C-alpha positions as CSV (number, residue, x, y, z in Angstrom):
1,M,32.8,136.5,144.1
2,N,34.1,135.1,147.4
3,E,36.7,136.8,149.5
4,I,39.5,134.3,148.5
5,E,38.9,135.2,144.8
6,E,38.9,138.9,145.7
7,L,42.1,138.7,147.6
8,T,43.8,136.5,145.0
9,M,42.9,139.1,142.3
10,L,44.2,141.9,144.5
11,L,47.5,140.1,145.1
12,L,47.9,139.2,141.4
13,Y,47.4,142.9,140.5
14,L,49.8,144.2,143.2
15,T,52.6,141.9,142.1
16,A,52.1,142.2,138.4
17,W,54.5,143.6,135.8
18,D,53.9,145.0,132.3
19,E,55.0,143.5,129.1
20,E,54.4,144.5,125.5
21,G,52.1,142.1,123.7
22,Y,48.9,141.6,121.7
23,F,45.5,141.4,123.2
24,Y,41.8,141.6,122.1
25,D,40.2,144.9,123.0
26,E,36.5,145.4,124.0
27,N,35.6,145.4,120.3
28,D,37.4,142.1,119.7
29,N,40.1,143.9,117.7
30,L,43.6,142.6,118.0
31,S,45.6,145.4,119.6
32,K,49.2,145.9,120.8
33,G,50.1,147.4,124.1
34,A,51.1,146.8,127.7
35,I,49.7,143.6,129.3
36,K,49.9,142.9,133.0
37,H,51.3,139.6,134.0
38,S,51.6,137.9,137.4
39,W,52.9,134.6,138.7
40,K,50.2,132.0,139.1
41,G,51.3,130.6,142.4
42,Y,47.8,130.8,143.9
43,S,44.9,128.4,144.3
44,F,44.0,126.9,140.9
45,D,40.3,127.0,141.9
46,A,40.5,130.7,142.4
47,L,42.5,131.2,139.2
48,N,40.1,129.1,137.2
49,S,37.1,131.0,138.6
50,L,38.7,134.4,137.9
51,T,39.5,133.2,134.3
52,D,35.9,132.0,133.8
53,K,34.6,135.4,134.9
54,G,36.9,137.2,132.4
55,Y,39.4,138.8,134.8
56,L,42.3,136.7,133.8
57,Y,43.7,134.9,130.8
58,Y,45.6,131.9,131.8
59,S,46.9,129.1,129.7
60,K,46.8,125.7,131.3
61,N,50.1,124.8,129.8
62,K,53.5,125.1,131.5
63,S,53.4,128.9,131.7
64,K,54.0,130.1,135.2
65,S,52.2,133.4,134.7
66,V,48.7,134.7,134.0
67,S,47.6,137.8,132.1
68,I,45.2,140.3,133.7
69,T,42.5,141.5,131.4
70,K,41.3,145.1,131.3
71,E,38.2,143.9,133.3
72,G,40.6,142.4,135.8
73,E,42.5,145.6,136.2
74,E,39.3,147.5,136.8
75,L,38.2,145.0,139.4
76,A,41.6,145.1,141.1
77,K,41.4,148.9,141.4
78,H,38.0,148.6,143.0
79,L,39.4,146.0,145.4
80,I,42.3,148.3,146.3
81,E,39.6,150.8,147.4
82,K,37.7,148.1,149.3
83,Y,40.6,146.5,151.1
84,L,43.5,149.0,151.2
85,K,42.0,152.4,151.6
86,S,43.1,153.7,155.0
87,E,40.7,155.0,157.6
88,N,42.2,158.5,157.2
89,Q,41.2,158.7,153.6
90,Q,37.6,157.8,154.2
């Protein structure tokens, strides 16, 4: 994953909001719960790559937002540690 994709994922997560909806869990069972959404005003190359890697679900229709998968949330939490952890906390 390149730095542009990492920073895009980080920004998507930091600007996301939760909505109730349906999603497939790790066992491919349809579940109901909070889903993180974020506006897709970023590079489509980065969004497509993050989608292909399973971090986002994004419909190529007129929707202006993407959904962050559970894997995407875990990645974003790791990226917060990588990019935003202050020197005093190390």
